[in-house]
C-alpha positions as CSV (number, residue, x, y, z in Angstrom):
1,M,-36.0,15.5,-11.4
2,S,-36.5,19.0,-10.4
3,V,-33.8,20.8,-8.4
4,R,-36.2,21.4,-5.5
5,K,-37.0,17.7,-5.2
6,A,-33.3,16.8,-5.3
7,Q,-32.6,19.3,-2.5
8,Q,-35.4,17.9,-0.4
9,R,-34.0,14.3,-0.9
10,E,-30.5,15.4,0.2
11,R,-32.0,17.2,3.2
12,V,-33.8,14.1,4.3
13,R,-30.7,12.0,3.8
14,R,-28.6,14.3,5.9
15,R,-31.2,14.3,8.7
16,R,-31.2,10.4,8.6
17,H,-27.4,10.5,8.7
18,R,-27.4,12.8,11.8
19,R,-29.8,10.5,13.5
20,V,-27.7,7.4,12.9
21,R,-24.5,9.3,13.9
22,R,-25.9,9.8,17.4
23,S,-25.4,6.1,18.1
24,I,-22.5,5.2,15.8
25,S,-19.0,6.4,16.7
26,G,-15.6,5.1,15.6
27,T,-12.9,4.3,18.1
28,S,-9.3,3.2,17.7
29,E,-10.3,-0.4,18.2
30,R,-13.3,-0.2,15.8
31,P,-13.1,2.8,13.5
32,R,-16.1,4.0,11.5
33,L,-16.3,3.1,7.8
34,V,-18.3,6.0,6.3
35,V,-19.6,6.0,2.7
36,H,-20.4,8.9,0.4
37,R,-22.2,8.3,-2.9
38,S,-22.5,10.8,-5.8
39,L,-24.1,10.4,-9.1
40,K,-21.0,9.1,-10.8
41,N,-18.7,7.9,-8.0
42,I,-18.6,6.4,-4.6
43,S,-16.0,7.0,-1.9
44,A,-15.3,5.5,1.6
45,Q,-13.1,6.5,4.5
46,I,-12.2,4.8,7.7
47,V,-12.3,7.4,10.5
48,D,-11.3,7.3,14.2
49,D,-13.8,9.7,15.7
50,L,-12.1,9.8,19.2
51,A,-8.8,10.9,17.7
52,G,-10.5,13.0,15.1
53,R,-8.5,11.6,12.1
54,T,-9.1,9.8,8.9
55,L,-7.0,6.6,8.8
56,C,-7.5,5.8,5.1
57,G,-9.8,6.4,2.2
58,V,-10.5,5.4,-1.3
59,S,-12.7,6.6,-4.2
60,S,-13.9,5.1,-7.4
61,Q,-12.9,8.1,-9.4
62,G,-10.7,7.1,-12.2
63,M,-11.2,3.4,-11.7
64,D,-11.4,1.2,-14.7
65,V,-13.9,-1.5,-13.9
66,D,-16.2,-3.3,-16.3
67,G,-19.8,-3.8,-15.2
68,G,-21.0,-0.4,-14.2
69,K,-21.3,1.5,-11.0
70,V,-22.3,-1.4,-8.7
71,A,-19.2,-3.3,-9.8
72,Q,-17.2,-0.2,-9.3
73,A,-18.5,0.2,-5.8
74,E,-17.6,-3.5,-5.0
75,E,-14.1,-3.0,-6.2
76,T,-13.8,0.2,-4.1
77,G,-14.8,-1.8,-1.0
78,R,-12.1,-4.4,-1.8
79,R,-9.5,-1.8,-2.2
80,L,-10.5,0.0,1.0
81,A,-10.3,-3.3,2.9
82,E,-6.8,-3.9,1.5
83,I,-5.6,-0.4,2.5
84,A,-7.2,-0.7,5.9
85,R,-5.5,-4.0,6.6
86,E,-2.2,-2.4,5.8
87,H,-3.0,0.2,8.5
88,G,-3.8,-2.6,11.0
89,V,-7.6,-2.2,10.9
90,E,-9.6,-5.4,10.7
91,R,-12.9,-4.5,12.5
92,V,-15.0,-1.5,11.7
93,V,-18.4,0.0,12.3
94,F,-20.3,0.6,9.1
95,D,-21.9,4.0,8.6
96,R,-23.9,4.1,5.4
97,G,-24.2,7.9,5.5
98,G,-28.0,8.0,5.5
99,Y,-28.2,6.1,2.2
100,L,-30.4,3.0,2.0
101,Y,-28.5,-0.3,2.3
102,H,-29.1,-1.2,-1.3
103,G,-27.4,-1.2,-4.6
104,R,-24.0,0.5,-4.6
105,I,-23.9,0.9,-0.8
106,K,-24.5,-2.8,-0.3
107,A,-22.0,-3.7,-3.0
108,L,-19.3,-1.6,-1.3
109,A,-20.0,-3.3,2.0
110,E,-19.9,-6.8,0.5
111,G,-16.6,-5.9,-1.3
112,A,-15.1,-4.7,2.0
113,R,-16.2,-7.9,3.7
114,E,-14.6,-10.0,0.9
115,G,-11.5,-7.9,1.4
116,G,-11.2,-9.0,5.0
117,L,-13.0,-6.3,7.1
118,E,-15.3,-7.4,9.8
119,F,-18.6,-5.6,10.5
């Protein structure tokens, strides 16, 4: 893929994310679970937008999981849910970050649900 095409794809994703963020906001009762996907890793954070602070976050970087990037994303979701429940968070608003709800994003969401988060 050319560099120009990759830049255009990222520009469109960011525009989609800004559009979604107009209606989605994290509160202290239901913080926002925001996802970022790179070529090799996936990371997720739980953010309270009203207080302006990140409650917890986790990344797949350095994880040893068999099965590829989708399995890695699912395990990341489970670990995030575990950490979030330690911080007293059980219900969140899912912010897919402008990415399609498919593949690794979907796997992370399902892993977080299996771990006990509600959204």
